[in-house]
C-alpha positions in Angstrom: 173.4 138.6 203.1 173.4 139.1 206.8 176.4 138.4 209.1 174.7 135.4 210.6 173.9 133.9 207.2 177.5 134.3 206.1 178.6 132.7 209.4 176.4 129.6 208.6 177.8 129.2 205.1 181.4 129.9 206.3 181.0 127.2 208.9 179.6 124.7 206.5 182.5 125.5 204.1 185.1 125.0 206.8 183.5 121.7 207.8 183.7 120.5 204.2 187.3 121.6 204.0 188.0 119.7 207.2 186.4 116.5 205.8 188.3 116.9 202.6 191.6 117.3 204.5 190.8 114.2 206.6 190.5 112.2 203.4 194.0 113.1 202.2 197.0 110.9 203.1 197.6 107.2 203.2 194.7 104.9 204.1 195.9 104.1 207.7 197.2 107.6 208.6 194.9 110.5 207.8 195.8 114.2 207.8 195.9 115.2 211.5 194.2 118.5 211.1 191.1 117.2 209.2 188.9 116.3 212.1 189.6 119.4 214.2 189.0 121.7 211.3 185.7 119.9 210.4 184.6 120.3 214.1 185.6 123.9 214.0 183.4 124.4 210.9 180.5 122.8 212.6 181.0 125.0 215.7 181.1 128.1 213.5 178.0 127.0 211.8 175.9 126.0 214.8 177.1 128.5 217.5 175.6 131.9 216.8 174.4 134.9 218.9 171.3 135.8 216.9 169.0 133.6 214.9 170.1 133.3 211.2 167.7 134.4 208.5 165.2 132.0 207.0 167.1 129.8 204.5 170.1 129.5 206.8 167.9 128.8 209.8 166.6 125.7 208.0 170.2 124.5 207.3 171.1 124.9 211.0 167.9 123.3 212.3 168.4 120.4 209.8 172.0 119.9 211.0 170.9 119.9 214.7 168.1 117.5 214.0 170.3 115.2 212.0 173.0 115.2 214.7 170.8 113.0 216.9 170.9 110.1 214.5 174.0 110.8 212.4 176.4 110.8 215.4 175.5 107.3 216.5 175.5 106.1 212.9 178.9 107.6 212.2 180.4 106.2 215.4 178.9 102.9 214.6 180.3 103.0 211.0 183.7 103.8 212.5 183.5 100.8 214.9 182.3 98.5 212.1 185.2 99.5 209.9 187.7 99.1 212.7 186.2 95.7 213.7 185.9 94.3 210.3 188.1 91.3 209.5 191.5 92.4 208.3 194.0 89.7 207.2 191.7 87.0 208.6 191.7 88.6 212.1 188.3 89.8 213.2 187.4 91.9 216.2 183.9 90.9 217.1 183.3 93.4 220.0 183.8 96.6 218.0 182.0 95.0 215.1 178.9 94.2 217.2 179.0 97.6 219.0 179.2 99.3 215.7 176.2 97.5 214.2 174.2 98.3 217.4 175.0 102.0 217.1 174.1 102.0 213.4 170.7 100.3 214.1 170.2 102.8 216.9 170.9 105.7 214.6 168.4 104.4 212.0 165.8 103.8 214.7 166.3 107.3 215.9 166.0 108.6 212.4 162.7 106.8 211.7 161.3 107.7 215.1 161.8 111.4 214.4 161.1 111.6 210.7 157.8 109.7 210.5 158.1 108.5 206.9 155.1 107.9 204.8 154.2 104.9 202.7 155.6 106.7 199.6 158.9 107.3 201.3 159.1 103.7 202.5 158.4 102.4 198.9 161.0 104.8 197.5 163.6 103.7 200.1 162.8 100.1 199.4 163.2 100.5 195.7 166.5 102.3 196.3 167.7 99.6 198.6 166.9 96.9 196.0 168.8 98.9 193.4 171.8 99.3 195.7 171.8 95.6 196.6 171.6 94.6 192.9 174.4 96.9 191.9 176.6 95.5 194.8 175.8 91.9 193.7 176.8 92.7 190.1 180.0 94.4 191.4 180.9 91.3 193.6 180.2 89.0 190.7 182.4 91.0 188.3 185.2 91.1 190.8 184.9 87.3 191.5 184.8 86.6 187.7 187.9 88.7 187.1 189.8 87.1 189.9 188.9 83.6 188.7 190.0 84.4 185.1 193.3 85.9 186.2 196.0 83.2 186.3 197.8 82.8 189.5 201.4 83.9 189.4 204.1 81.4 190.5 205.9 82.1 193.8 209.0 84.3 193.2 212.3 82.6 194.0 214.7 84.1 196.5 217.7 86.2 195.6 220.9 84.4 194.6 224.2 85.3 196.1 225.1 87.9 193.4 221.8 89.7 193.8 222.1 89.8 197.6 225.6 91.3 197.3 224.2 94.0 194.9 221.3 94.9 197.2 223.6 95.0 200.2 226.0 97.3 198.4 223.2 99.6 197.3 221.9 99.8 200.9 225.4 100.5 202.2 225.9 103.3 199.7 222.6 104.9 200.5 222.9 104.6 204.3 226.5 105.7 204.3 227.9 102.6 205.9 231.5 101.6 205.2 232.2 98.2 203.7 235.2 97.5 206.0 234.6 96.8 209.7 
């Protein structure tokens, strides 16, 4: 394996590690080093002095070709997720901009890939399967939620429970009881 072939695979590995690191942590606060490490991996993979050998050259050219449609699609997905309704508050501008970028990414993909009729039929069959599985999933969740009895609202703390919680908090925070 040549040095440039190893550089391509090392860069791809670093990018995968960065993506994996980004997925760790709580849902609203991802690992801060995930995105920079993934970008570093892409840079190591794509920036090279010589042309890599044959199999690695195909990986690099596929990554460069895919960048023209994946970057708008990924940015659009990010905007759609940030603009989606959360706690009944929707943000229509990021949602609309995200869908426009996703459609632009798909149009760019289909304009550069020139799919055949067989590819279109295969994609259509896959899309039907995806939509059917999503419909079954939604129906199962809806049925499970309807069958689950609703819990009654919890009553507030009584005086004795409030004193106990306050004493626990004072002990753990190191606050004296006397003013």
